Structure formats: C-alpha cells, structure tokens
C-alpha positions, 0 to 999 in steps of 0.5 A: 380868195377866188380859187383854192381852199376856203380860210375860216380860221385854218382852212380845214377839211370841214370848210372844204366839205361845206364849199364842196356841197355849195348848199348848207342846210340851216337846221332848227331843231326842237326835238333831238329825237329828229336829228338821226332821221333828219341826217339820213334824209340829208344824206340820202339827198346828196348833202355832206354838210349841215349846220345845226343852230343854237336857237333851241333848248334841243340844239346841243343834244341834236348837234351831238347826235348828228355829229356822230354820223361820220357821213356828215360834217356838222357845224354849229350855227347861231353861235354868239359867245365864246361859251357856246363855242365851247359847248359846241365844240364838246358836242362835236361841232366841226365848224362854227357859224355866227350871225355877226363878227364877234372877236371873242368868238373868233378867238375861242374858235381859234384856241380850239382849232375850230373853223369859223364863218362870221356873219357880215353885212357891211364893208367895215365888218368885212375889213374887220374880218380880214383883220382876223385872217378870215376870207370865208364869211356869212353874208347875213341876213342876205335877202333883207340886206339887198341879196345878190346885188349887195353880195356883188357890191361887197365882193368888188373891193374884197376880191380875196373874200368869198361869202355864204349868203344866208337868210331868206333865200329860196330854192328858186333863188339859189341858181342866181346866188350860186352864179355869183363868183364870190359865192362859195355856198348858200345857206338855207332852211327851205329843205329842212323847214320847221314844219316838215321836221315837225311832221317827220316828212323825211321823204319830203326833205330828202326830195328837197335836198336832192333838188337843191344838190342838183341845182348846185351841181348845175349852177356854175359861176358867171363872170 
C-alpha cells in the first residue's frame, strides 16, 4: 500500500515502529554482553527499532537481552525455518525478517501472531508474497540485485507493495533509496558494523545512528 499501516502478517505496532524510523540497523552480535550497550547507543542516536540476525551462536541471547529494553522494538533477522521462528518468539522478538520467502516461516509467524517481512528479489516472489497476504517485503540483497533501479521496476506492477531494501547499502546511498515512494524503510549495517561492536565503539555507533536518523528525517519520497 502506498499509504497507511504496513502489512506483514497483522499490520502490528512493531511494523509501524519500523516504518516510522525508516532505517533499520541489521545487527550481527558475536557476544551477547554487547547487546545492552549497543541498545543504549542506538536509542541515544534516535532509533526505536532494530533487527538482531540469527547468524551467530550469541544471537538468541543477544535478542533476549535487547528485547527487554522497552525503548526498542526488536525483531529477529535471517530467520530461515519455523523452528527459528519459535526460538525468536520465545526470546522476545516483536517481528521476523527472512532473507527469502518460506511458506513454513510465514505460516508459523501467523500462528504466533508475529509480523513477518520475507525477502524477495523477483516478480514471482513478490506475487507469492501477495498470495500470503503480505504487502511489506524485504528486497534482498539490494545492491547485488540492481539496487534502486530494481526497486522501482518491481514497484511499478505491484503498487500495493512497499519494500525494505537491505544488503550492501551505505549511508551515502540512503537518501536515494528513501526517495523512492515504494521504499518504506532501509535496512543497513554500516552504523552497527562488526568492527565497531567488537571494539566497543559505542560513541561512534551513536554518531552514525544519529546521522542515519537525520538523513531519514530529511529524505522525502519523490514522485
């Protein structure tokens, strides 16, 4: 939909928060002890929503730690199975993000009342998502699959769909992505890069987050 509430599974407040920020930090944590100070840095930078990816052994504990922070709406990313959906839900995830479109993942999210944003990269995948009642989709991997030009091309025949491009996007590219009317938000890791987290550079993360928030606030969709 071009306007109004996003539709993952149930158009929940979690997705409203994600779309309101317009920028979603995609977090890979190797050490769960970094979760709390990272949450502080993100909030201090002005964000209210974050995605913790299920890519590491520490992911579940990190998600659980960040989900207890009532200043943030925290979801689980890189979820590729129904079993991971259950684990993420138990850890406090408020939404699910997947790199692809899995009916099993969507079905389990629906059963648990969790909004889900599946990844798509082709018209056929968008149509399959529409068949599942989904209108907010992750375009992934964004840059390797043609970036803004592909988002615009997909949006043309699917006017009810909004996208969250993720993958290879930098702060410099953020304004151009957010200028596309079909883009609801952009996922990125530049403000939460692995090196910054490993070196506990919380001030740098806060500054990069604040910069992204400012860019998002100034970037209005163009016709």
